C-alpha positions, 0 to 999 in steps of 0.5 A, a space after each residue: 386275733 386281738 382287738 385293739 382300742 383303735 379297732 373299736 374306735 374305727 368300727 364305731 367312727 365309720 358307722 356313727 360319725 360320733 361328736 363323741 367317742 370314748 373307748 376304754 380297753 378294760 382288759 389290760 390290753 388283751 382286747 377282751 373287754 372294752 367300755 364305750 361311750 358314743 354320741 351321735 346324730 344317728 341315735 336321734 329318735 331311737 330308744 335306748 335299747 335300739 341304741 345299744 342294738 346298733 352299737 353291737 351291730 357295728 361291732 359285730 365282726 369284732 365282738 367274735 374276739 371281744 369277751 365283754 362290751 359295756 356300753 356306758 353311754 349311747 346318746 344323741 346330742 339332744 340328750 347331752 346336758 347343757 355345758 356348765 356356765 363357767 361364769 356361774 363358777 
């Protein structure tokens, strides 16, 4: 069964209700490799390794068909840098 970007997005959205989610299929469309960025309040107070484990657990069922997963970001909203000041530009 080929996994789609939408499958990964749905699994992460239902588990984390993210304020930011980016999923990129890096396999050329066959669903074997993905990069993800997730920002969620559920990561607040969690260490990096724990956040990555939470993402892997949320995708456990799909991981049976995914060859590679790159977690580019798994952050709590408080870990995001402040937005750039457009007036300073």
